Structures are given as C-alpha cells and as structure tokens.
C-alpha positions in Angstrom: 61.0 -26.0 -23.2 58.5 -28.4 -21.5 59.6 -27.0 -18.1 58.9 -23.4 -19.2 55.5 -24.4 -20.5 54.6 -26.2 -17.3 55.8 -23.3 -15.3 53.6 -20.9 -17.3 50.6 -23.2 -16.8 51.3 -23.4 -13.1 51.5 -19.6 -12.8 48.3 -19.2 -14.8 46.5 -21.6 -12.6 47.9 -19.9 -9.5 46.8 -16.5 -10.8 43.3 -17.7 -11.4 43.1 -19.3 -7.9 44.3 -16.0 -6.3 41.8 -14.0 -8.4 38.9 -16.3 -7.3 39.9 -16.2 -3.6 40.2 -12.4 -3.8 36.8 -12.1 -5.4 35.3 -14.3 -2.7 36.9 -12.2 0.0 35.6 -9.0 -1.5 32.1 -10.4 -1.8 32.2 -11.7 1.7 33.4 -8.3 3.1 30.6 -6.5 1.3 28.0 -9.2 2.3 28.8 -9.1 6.0 27.9 -5.5 6.3 24.1 -5.7 6.3 23.6 -2.0 5.4 24.2 -2.5 1.6 21.3 -5.0 1.6 19.0 -2.2 2.9 18.3 -1.0 -0.6 17.0 -4.4 -1.5 14.9 -4.5 1.6 13.0 -1.3 1.3 10.8 -0.4 -1.7 9.9 3.1 -0.5 7.3 5.8 -1.0 4.5 5.4 -3.6 3.1 8.9 -3.6 4.0 12.5 -2.7 1.5 13.1 0.1 2.7 14.7 3.4 1.9 13.0 6.7 -0.7 15.2 8.6 -3.5 14.5 11.0 -6.9 14.1 9.3 -5.2 13.7 5.9 -4.5 10.5 3.8 -1.4 8.7 5.0 1.5 8.7 2.5 1.5 5.3 0.9 4.6 3.1 0.7 5.8 -0.4 0.1 8.2 -2.3 2.4 9.6 -5.8 2.7 9.1 -7.7 5.9 11.4 -10.2 7.7 9.9 -13.0 5.6 10.5 -11.2 2.3 6.8 -10.4 1.8 6.0 -6.9 0.4 3.5 -4.8 2.3 1.9 -1.6 0.9 0.1 0.6 3.4 -2.8 0.8 1.0 -3.2 -3.0 1.2 -4.6 -2.5 4.7 -7.4 -0.3 3.5 -10.5 -1.3 5.5 -8.5 -1.9 8.7 -7.4 0.3 11.5 -3.6 0.5 11.3 -1.2 1.2 14.1 2.0 2.3 12.2 4.9 2.1 14.5 8.4 3.4 13.7 11.1 1.8 15.8 14.6 0.3 16.0 16.0 -2.7 18.0 18.5 -0.6 19.9 15.8 1.8 21.2 15.0 1.2 24.9 11.5 2.9 24.8 10.7 0.7 21.7 11.5 -2.4 23.7 9.3 -1.2 26.5 6.2 -0.6 24.3 6.4 -3.8 22.2 4.6 -6.0 24.7 1.6 -3.6 24.6 1.6 -3.5 20.8 1.7 -7.3 20.6 -1.1 -7.7 23.2 -3.5 -5.4 21.4 -2.6 -6.9 18.1 -3.4 -10.4 19.3 -6.6 -9.3 21.0 -7.9 -7.8 17.8 -6.5 -10.3 15.4 -9.6 -12.5 15.2 -11.7 -9.4 14.2 -9.8 -9.1 11.0 -10.1 -5.3 11.0 -6.9 -4.3 12.7 -3.1 -4.5 12.1 0.1 -3.3 13.7 2.8 -2.6 11.1 6.2 -2.0 12.6 8.8 -0.2 10.4 12.4 -0.6 11.5 15.0 2.2 10.9 17.4 -0.1 9.0 19.9 2.7 8.3 20.8 2.5 12.0 20.0 -1.2 12.6 20.8 -4.6 11.2 18.5 -7.3 9.9 20.0 -9.9 12.3 19.4 -7.5 15.3 15.7 -7.1 14.2 15.3 -10.9 13.8 16.7 -11.4 17.3 14.4 -8.7 18.7 11.3 -10.2 17.0 12.2 -13.6 18.3 12.8 -12.4 21.9 9.4 -10.7 22.1 7.6 -13.3 20.1 6.3 -10.6 17.7 3.6 -11.9 15.3 2.6 -8.7 13.5 4.5 -7.6 10.3 8.0 -6.2 10.9 9.3 -4.4 7.9 12.2 -2.1 7.0 12.8 1.5 5.8 16.3 1.0 4.3 16.7 4.6 3.0 15.0 6.6 5.7 12.6 8.2 3.1 9.5 6.8 4.8 10.7 8.0 8.2 11.4 11.5 6.7 8.0 11.7 5.0 6.3 10.9 8.2 8.4 13.4 10.1 9.8 10.8 12.5 12.6 12.5 14.4 12.7 10.3 17.4 11.9 6.7 18.3 9.5 5.3 18.8 6.8 7.2 16.8 3.3 5.8 16.2 0.6 6.8 13.8 -3.0 5.7 14.1 -4.7 5.3 10.7 -8.4 4.7 10.1 -10.0 2.2 7.7 -10.1 4.8 5.0 -6.3 5.5 5.2 -6.6 8.8 7.1 -4.2 9.6 9.9 -6.3 10.3 13.0 -3.7 10.5 15.7 0.0 10.2 16.4 2.3 9.7 19.4 5.9 10.8 19.4 7.5 8.6 22.0 6.3 5.3 23.5 2.6 4.5 23.7 2.4 4.0 27.4 -0.7 4.3 29.6 -3.8 5.3 27.6 -1.9 6.5 24.5 -2.2 3.2 22.6 -6.0 2.6 23.3 -6.8 6.3 22.8 -5.0 6.4 19.5 -6.7 3.2 18.3 -10.1 4.5 19.5 -9.5 7.8 17.5 -9.0 5.8 14.3 -11.9 3.4 15.0 -14.3 6.1 15.9 -13.4 8.3 13.0 -14.9 5.7 10.6 -17.8 5.0 12.8 -18.7 8.7 12.8 -18.4 9.1 9.0 -21.7 9.1 7.1 
C-alpha cells in the first residue's frame, strides 16, 4: 500500500514538473519571436486625419527604444522631421548620418526634432537596437508595430520622410532617401511656413 502511495506521489510530482517545463518552453518559444511584442510597442493613431501636404499631420503615439511614449502632438512648437524606415533598408542606412548631423546641429536651438519610426512588422527590436548603436543615433527611435501609422501616412516604400512645421502642418515630403538638398529644403519649407504665417 505504501509503495502504491509513493508511486502515485512520484507520478504526480513528475507530471507537475513536466507541465512546468512545457509551460516554460512554450513561453520561451513565443517570447523569442519579437513580432508578438509589436502590439505592446506601438500605441497607434490618435485621430482620423489623412496625411496631406498643407494639412495637419495625423497624430499618433509610439513607444521608443527606451520605453518612452512619444505623441506627435507633443512636438507642437518644433519643426519635425518624421522619418519612416527599417534597419534592413540600404537607403535608410545611407541617409541616417545626414539625419543625425542635422539633428545634432539644431539640438541646442530646442525647436527641432527628428522622429524615426521603424516598420516593426518587418523588423525586430534587437536589429533596431544594433542599428541605433552602430550609427550612434541620439534622436528618438520608435516603432509602428501594426503598420497603421505607415498606412495612414501613405508610406509604400522606405525610407519616406515628412517635414512638419511648428503648428503640426505637413509642409513637404520625400519618398525615398533625403540625399543632396532634399533634407535641408524640406526642413526649410517647414521652418519658413511658420515664419510666413501672420
């Protein structure tokens, strides 16, 4: 009788251990794929505006690499360079040094920001972290985990950049890398739009 009792206890303990190990394995398998975390990384659109030149930019909230939430409307009063990109995109890699240079040049003025939104549905957080470290990026790097922000802004190819004035109005956009005069011209369009307002 004692042996049967002990055997049952042993089997019960073994079943619990197997269940725990199985649960840990399932959790690890789901946790290793960074895409399910995308929903927790992106907060999404905050209004129903369409993205159009000389119209208010659609507002959204995103989470950056440090976990901080950024709303586009938080940058009201600043010229915003809104850059849509991904770590695997060669033209995105090529334009990042120019974006970083202009951001650091204007940082002390306090009236300018570069906000880079990664296409997380086709990327991973670890790849973005490596990219940011490689380029020494100091401006906010955030994520669109559902593609809804990319879609609302009509981003069909990468990179795509929108130049938004201090009143939150889209003044210019570049589909493709911002090489040559495209970056300074886009920024000037956003800066001058406010200067020309009454």
